[in-house]
C-alpha positions as a Markdown table, in Angstrom:
| # | Residue | x | y | z |
|---|---|---|---|---|
| 1 | Unk | -10.0 | -48.4 | 21.0 |
| 2 | Unk | -11.2 | -45.0 | 21.1 |
| 3 | Unk | -7.6 | -43.5 | 23.0 |
| 4 | Unk | -6.2 | -44.9 | 19.1 |
| 5 | Unk | -8.4 | -42.6 | 17.4 |
| 6 | Unk | -8.1 | -39.0 | 19.4 |
| 7 | Unk | -4.3 | -39.2 | 19.3 |
| 8 | Unk | -5.0 | -40.0 | 15.0 |
| 9 | Unk | -6.9 | -37.0 | 15.9 |
| 10 | Unk | -4.8 | -35.1 | 17.5 |
| 11 | Unk | -2.0 | -35.7 | 14.9 |
| 12 | Unk | -4.2 | -35.0 | 12.1 |
| 13 | Unk | -5.1 | -31.5 | 13.4 |
| 14 | Unk | -1.6 | -30.5 | 15.3 |
| 15 | Unk | 0.0 | -30.7 | 11.1 |
| 16 | Unk | -2.9 | -28.3 | 9.6 |
| 17 | Unk | -2.5 | -25.8 | 11.9 |
| 18 | Unk | 1.5 | -26.2 | 11.8 |
| 19 | Unk | 0.7 | -25.8 | 7.5 |
| 20 | Unk | -0.9 | -22.1 | 7.3 |
| 21 | Unk | -3.9 | -22.4 | 3.9 |
| 22 | Unk | -3.0 | -20.7 | 1.2 |
| 23 | Unk | -6.1 | -17.7 | 0.7 |
| 24 | Unk | -4.6 | -15.5 | -2.3 |
| 25 | Unk | -7.9 | -15.9 | -3.7 |
| 26 | Unk | -7.7 | -11.9 | -3.9 |
| 27 | Unk | -10.2 | -11.7 | -1.3 |
| 28 | Unk | -10.4 | -10.2 | 2.2 |
| 29 | Unk | -10.1 | -12.6 | 5.0 |
| 30 | Unk | -10.8 | -11.2 | 8.2 |
| 31 | Unk | -7.6 | -10.3 | 9.5 |
| 32 | Unk | -4.8 | -8.8 | 7.8 |
| 33 | Unk | -2.6 | -10.7 | 5.0 |
| 34 | Unk | 0.5 | -11.3 | 6.6 |
| 35 | Unk | -1.3 | -12.7 | 10.0 |
| 36 | Unk | -3.0 | -15.8 | 7.9 |
| 37 | Unk | -0.2 | -16.2 | 5.0 |
| 38 | Unk | 3.6 | -16.9 | 5.0 |
| 39 | Unk | 5.8 | -15.4 | 3.0 |
| 40 | Unk | 5.0 | -11.6 | 4.1 |
| 41 | Unk | 8.7 | -9.8 | 5.3 |
| 42 | Unk | 8.3 | -5.9 | 7.0 |
| 43 | Unk | 8.7 | -3.1 | 5.7 |
| 44 | Unk | 9.0 | -1.3 | 9.5 |
| 45 | Unk | 11.4 | -2.7 | 11.4 |
| 46 | Unk | 9.5 | -1.3 | 14.9 |
| 47 | Unk | 12.2 | 1.5 | 16.6 |
| 48 | Unk | 12.6 | 3.9 | 12.9 |
| 49 | Unk | 12.2 | 4.6 | 9.6 |
| 50 | Unk | 15.4 | 2.6 | 8.8 |
| 51 | Unk | 15.0 | 1.0 | 5.5 |
| 52 | Unk | 13.9 | 4.1 | 4.0 |
| 53 | Unk | 15.2 | 7.2 | 2.9 |
| 54 | Unk | 13.7 | 10.6 | 1.7 |
| 55 | Unk | 13.6 | 11.3 | -2.0 |
| 56 | Unk | 14.8 | 15.0 | -2.2 |
| 57 | Unk | 18.7 | 14.8 | -0.2 |
| 58 | Unk | 18.3 | 18.1 | -0.3 |
| 59 | Unk | 15.7 | 18.9 | 1.9 |
| 60 | Unk | 15.8 | 17.7 | 5.6 |
| 61 | Unk | 13.4 | 14.3 | 5.8 |
| 62 | Unk | 10.9 | 15.2 | 9.2 |
| 63 | Unk | 9.3 | 11.5 | 8.6 |
| 64 | Unk | 9.1 | 9.9 | 11.9 |
| 65 | Unk | 8.2 | 7.2 | 13.9 |
| 66 | Unk | 5.3 | 6.8 | 17.0 |
| 67 | Unk | 3.3 | 3.9 | 18.1 |
| 68 | Unk | 0.0 | 6.6 | 17.9 |
| 69 | Unk | -2.2 | 9.1 | 16.2 |
| 70 | Unk | -4.3 | 11.2 | 17.4 |
| 71 | Unk | -7.1 | 13.2 | 15.6 |
| 72 | Unk | -9.1 | 15.7 | 17.1 |
| 73 | Unk | -12.4 | 15.4 | 15.0 |
| 74 | Unk | -13.8 | 18.9 | 16.2 |
| 75 | Unk | -10.6 | 21.1 | 17.1 |
| 76 | Unk | -8.4 | 20.3 | 14.7 |
| 77 | Unk | -9.7 | 17.6 | 11.7 |
| 78 | Unk | -7.3 | 18.6 | 9.2 |
| 79 | Unk | -4.2 | 17.4 | 11.0 |
| 80 | Unk | -2.8 | 14.2 | 12.6 |
| 81 | Unk | -0.9 | 14.7 | 15.9 |
| 82 | Unk | 1.8 | 12.2 | 17.6 |
| 83 | Unk | 4.1 | 11.8 | 20.2 |
| 84 | Unk | 7.7 | 11.1 | 17.9 |
| 85 | Unk | 9.0 | 7.5 | 19.4 |
| 86 | Unk | 10.1 | 4.5 | 19.2 |
| 87 | Unk | 7.3 | 3.0 | 17.4 |
| 88 | Unk | 5.7 | 1.3 | 14.0 |
| 89 | Unk | 3.9 | 3.6 | 12.7 |
| 90 | Unk | 5.3 | 6.5 | 11.0 |
| 91 | Unk | 3.7 | 9.7 | 10.7 |
| 92 | Unk | 5.1 | 12.5 | 7.8 |
| 93 | Unk | 6.1 | 15.1 | 10.0 |
| 94 | Unk | 4.4 | 17.5 | 12.5 |
| 95 | Unk | 3.5 | 19.7 | 9.8 |
| 96 | Unk | 1.8 | 16.9 | 7.3 |
| 97 | Unk | 4.2 | 18.0 | 4.3 |
| 98 | Unk | 8.0 | 16.4 | 3.8 |
| 99 | Unk | 9.3 | 15.0 | 1.0 |
| 100 | Unk | 8.6 | 11.8 | 0.1 |
| 101 | Unk | 9.7 | 8.4 | 1.8 |
| 102 | Unk | 11.4 | 5.6 | -0.5 |
| 103 | Unk | 12.5 | 2.5 | 0.5 |
| 104 | Unk | 16.2 | 1.8 | 0.6 |
| 105 | Unk | 15.2 | -1.8 | -1.6 |
| 106 | Unk | 13.6 | -2.7 | -5.2 |
| 107 | Unk | 11.1 | -5.1 | -5.9 |
| 108 | Unk | 9.2 | -6.6 | -8.9 |
| 109 | Unk | 6.4 | -8.5 | -8.5 |
| 110 | Unk | 5.5 | -8.2 | -5.2 |
| 111 | Unk | 2.1 | -8.5 | -3.3 |
| 112 | Unk | 1.9 | -5.5 | -0.7 |
| 113 | Unk | 0.1 | -4.4 | 2.2 |
| 114 | Unk | -0.3 | -1.0 | 4.5 |
| 115 | Unk | -2.8 | 0.2 | 6.6 |
| 116 | Unk | -2.6 | 3.9 | 6.6 |
| 117 | Unk | -4.9 | 7.1 | 7.9 |
| 118 | Unk | -5.0 | 10.0 | 6.6 |
| 119 | Unk | -6.8 | 13.7 | 8.0 |
| 120 | Unk | -10.0 | 15.2 | 6.8 |
| 121 | Unk | -9.4 | 16.3 | 3.5 |
| 122 | Unk | -5.3 | 14.8 | 3.2 |
| 123 | Unk | -3.9 | 12.9 | 0.5 |
| 124 | Unk | -1.1 | 11.0 | -0.7 |
| 125 | Unk | -0.2 | 7.9 | -2.7 |
| 126 | Unk | 1.5 | 4.6 | -2.7 |
| 127 | Unk | 4.0 | 4.2 | -5.5 |
| 128 | Unk | 4.3 | 0.7 | -6.6 |
| 129 | Unk | 7.9 | 0.1 | -8.4 |
| 130 | Unk | 8.3 | 4.3 | -7.4 |
| 131 | Unk | 6.3 | 5.3 | -10.6 |
| 132 | Unk | 2.4 | 3.9 | -10.5 |
| 133 | Unk | 0.7 | 5.2 | -7.6 |
| 134 | Unk | -2.8 | 4.2 | -6.0 |
| 135 | Unk | -4.4 | 7.3 | -4.4 |
| 136 | Unk | -4.6 | 7.8 | -0.3 |
| 137 | Unk | -7.4 | 10.2 | -1.0 |
| 138 | Unk | -10.0 | 11.4 | 1.7 |
| 139 | Unk | -13.1 | 10.5 | -0.3 |
| 140 | Unk | -15.3 | 9.6 | 2.5 |
| 141 | Unk | -19.2 | 10.6 | 2.3 |
| 142 | Unk | -18.5 | 11.9 | -1.3 |
| 143 | Unk | -21.5 | 11.0 | -3.9 |
| 144 | Unk | -20.1 | 12.5 | -6.5 |
| 145 | Unk | -18.8 | 9.9 | -9.7 |
| 146 | Unk | -15.2 | 8.0 | -8.9 |
| 147 | Unk | -12.0 | 8.4 | -10.9 |
| 148 | Unk | -8.8 | 8.2 | -10.5 |
| 149 | Unk | -7.6 | 11.3 | -8.5 |
| 150 | Unk | -9.7 | 10.2 | -5.4 |
| 151 | Unk | -9.3 | 7.3 | -2.6 |
| 152 | Unk | -8.7 | 3.6 | -4.4 |
| 153 | Unk | -8.1 | 4.3 | -7.6 |
| 154 | Unk | -5.4 | 4.2 | -10.2 |
| 155 | Unk | -3.7 | 7.6 | -10.7 |
| 156 | Unk | -3.5 | 9.3 | -14.6 |
| 157 | Unk | -0.7 | 10.0 | -16.0 |
| 158 | Unk | 0.4 | 13.9 | -17.0 |
| 159 | Unk | 1.2 | 14.6 | -20.6 |
| 160 | Unk | 1.0 | 17.9 | -22.5 |
| 161 | Unk | -0.6 | 19.6 | -19.4 |
| 162 | Unk | -3.4 | 17.3 | -19.4 |
| 163 | Unk | -4.3 | 14.1 | -17.4 |
| 164 | Unk | -4.4 | 11.1 | -19.5 |
| 165 | Unk | -5.3 | 7.5 | -18.8 |
| 166 | Unk | -5.8 | 6.4 | -14.3 |
| 167 | Unk | -8.7 | 3.7 | -13.4 |
| 168 | Unk | -10.9 | 5.1 | -10.9 |
| 169 | Unk | -11.4 | 2.6 | -8.1 |
| 170 | Unk | -15.1 | 0.6 | -8.8 |
| 171 | Unk | -16.7 | 1.8 | -5.5 |
| 172 | Unk | -16.0 | 4.4 | -2.8 |
| 173 | Unk | -14.3 | 1.8 | -0.5 |
| 174 | Unk | -13.1 | 5.9 | 1.9 |
| 175 | Unk | -13.7 | 4.7 | 5.9 |
| 176 | Unk | -14.1 | 8.5 | 7.0 |
| 177 | Unk | -10.6 | 10.1 | 8.5 |
| 178 | Unk | -8.6 | 9.3 | 11.5 |
| 179 | Unk | -9.5 | 5.8 | 11.0 |
| 180 | Unk | -7.6 | 3.1 | 9.7 |
| 181 | Unk | -7.7 | 1.9 | 6.7 |
| 182 | Unk | -6.5 | -0.8 | 4.1 |
| 183 | Unk | -4.5 | -1.8 | 1.1 |
| 184 | Unk | -3.8 | -5.3 | -0.6 |
| 185 | Unk | -1.9 | -4.8 | -4.0 |
| 186 | Unk | -1.4 | -7.3 | -6.3 |
| 187 | Unk | 1.4 | -6.0 | -8.8 |
| 188 | Unk | 2.9 | -7.3 | -11.8 |
| 189 | Unk | 6.1 | -4.7 | -12.9 |
| 190 | Unk | 7.0 | -4.5 | -16.5 |
| 191 | Unk | 8.9 | -6.9 | -18.8 |
| 192 | Unk | 11.8 | -6.1 | -21.0 |
| 193 | Unk | 13.3 | -7.7 | -23.3 |
| 194 | Unk | 17.8 | -8.8 | -23.2 |
| 195 | Unk | 17.9 | -5.5 | -25.3 |
| 196 | Unk | 16.0 | -3.4 | -22.6 |
| 197 | Unk | 12.9 | -2.7 | -24.9 |
| 198 | Unk | 9.5 | -2.7 | -22.9 |
| 199 | Unk | 7.7 | -5.9 | -23.5 |
| 200 | Unk | 4.7 | -5.6 | -20.9 |
| 201 | Unk | 3.9 | -3.0 | -19.3 |
| 202 | Unk | 2.9 | -3.3 | -15.5 |
| 203 | Unk | -0.2 | -3.7 | -14.0 |
| 204 | Unk | -2.2 | -4.0 | -11.1 |
| 205 | Unk | -3.9 | -7.1 | -10.9 |
| 206 | Unk | -6.1 | -6.6 | -7.8 |
| 207 | Unk | -6.3 | -4.0 | -5.5 |
| 208 | Unk | -8.6 | -4.0 | -2.2 |
| 209 | Unk | -9.2 | -0.8 | -1.1 |
| 210 | Unk | -10.5 | -1.7 | 3.0 |
| 211 | Unk | -11.4 | -4.9 | 1.7 |
| 212 | Unk | -13.4 | -4.1 | -1.0 |
| 213 | Unk | -12.0 | -5.4 | -4.8 |
| 214 | Unk | -11.7 | -1.4 | -6.4 |
| 215 | Unk | -9.4 | -2.1 | -9.6 |
| 216 | Unk | -8.7 | -5.6 | -11.2 |
| 217 | Unk | -6.1 | -6.3 | -14.2 |
| 218 | Unk | -5.5 | -2.9 | -14.6 |
| 219 | Unk | -2.4 | -2.2 | -16.3 |
| 220 | Unk | -0.6 | 1.2 | -16.6 |
| 221 | Unk | 1.2 | 2.0 | -19.9 |
| 222 | Unk | 4.2 | 4.7 | -18.2 |
| 223 | Unk | 4.6 | 6.6 | -14.9 |
| 224 | Unk | 1.6 | 8.0 | -13.2 |
| 225 | Unk | 1.7 | 12.2 | -12.4 |
| 226 | Unk | 4.1 | 12.4 | -9.3 |
| 227 | Unk | 6.3 | 9.1 | -10.2 |
| 228 | Unk | 9.7 | 8.9 | -9.3 |
| 229 | Unk | 12.2 | 10.6 | -11.8 |
| 230 | Unk | 14.0 | 7.3 | -12.3 |
| 231 | Unk | 12.7 | 5.1 | -15.5 |
| 232 | Unk | 11.1 | 2.2 | -15.6 |
| 233 | Unk | 12.3 | -1.5 | -14.8 |
| 234 | Unk | 11.6 | -4.5 | -13.3 |
| 235 | Unk | 13.2 | -3.7 | -10.1 |
| 236 | Unk | 12.4 | -0.1 | -8.4 |
| 237 | Unk | 11.4 | 0.7 | -4.7 |
| 238 | Unk | 8.3 | 1.9 | -3.6 |
| 239 | Unk | 7.5 | 5.1 | -2.7 |
| 240 | Unk | 5.2 | 6.8 | -0.3 |
| 241 | Unk | 3.8 | 9.8 | -0.6 |
| 242 | Unk | 4.9 | 12.7 | 2.1 |
| 243 | Unk | 4.2 | 16.1 | 1.0 |
| 244 | Unk | 0.3 | 16.8 | -0.1 |
| 245 | Unk | -1.5 | 16.0 | 3.8 |
| 246 | Unk | -1.0 | 14.6 | 6.9 |
| 247 | Unk | -0.4 | 10.8 | 6.3 |
| 248 | Unk | 0.8 | 7.9 | 8.4 |
| 249 | Unk | 1.3 | 4.1 | 7.4 |
| 250 | Unk | 2.2 | 0.8 | 9.8 |
| 251 | Unk | 1.6 | -2.6 | 9.4 |
| 252 | Unk | 3.6 | -2.1 | 5.9 |
| 253 | Unk | 4.6 | -6.2 | 4.5 |
| 254 | Unk | 5.2 | -7.3 | 0.6 |
| 255 | Unk | 6.1 | -11.0 | -0.1 |
| 256 | Unk | 6.5 | -12.4 | -3.5 |
| 257 | Unk | 3.9 | -11.8 | -6.4 |
| 258 | Unk | 1.5 | -15.5 | -6.2 |
| 259 | Unk | -1.0 | -16.7 | -9.1 |
| 260 | Unk | -4.1 | -15.9 | -7.7 |
| 261 | Unk | -6.0 | -18.6 | -6.1 |
| 262 | Unk | -9.0 | -19.2 | -8.7 |
| 263 | Unk | -11.6 | -21.1 | -5.6 |
């Protein structure tokens, strides 16, 4: 009898292990979500920058892959160093300034997870739909009120030579330069009717910055500053800003957007 009970328990535990839990509640759960949940697709191939292209075809694309990033806190805190080689990390060139990097593929409603490293004072951005920016910025140690231009902010639009809108992060979740940081983003693309008229704005449903919630249900009624020169659409690429200072990215994963579970 005892042997039969143990057998049943073993079978149940095995079945549970094969079926991953759905953890999509808008919170962090320890390890990166692509390690814990199903359905994630990598956007880096671990060898080269295949699947991506430079935004400006008239300028050289200096992005390259590597296996590790070196940051010198005392000798060169405003730089990142790496050896070009096949690997799962991408760096925006030896000088930290090159063209923006754009996915070959286009995406609509998605969840996006990625990790990044910046040097002291550096600046980049992750553009969902190629147009709507989640800011990457060295805000570590800042005691000033957070702005849309700080790390974790939804960057403002630029209209009539002035910033309009945007959303400051709810807290300063930035780590110091030279450390890997992460974004997990739930993004809903804009909606259009059969005639092509926009019926709903794009929305950042949730943004986790280093596992902490910094944005909730933020609509963007148009392209934020420095977005791609493309129209809003239900399907558009993802862009990484590469011309504002040294930045490295790794572990970039996407999956179709799913409703956040209320627990």
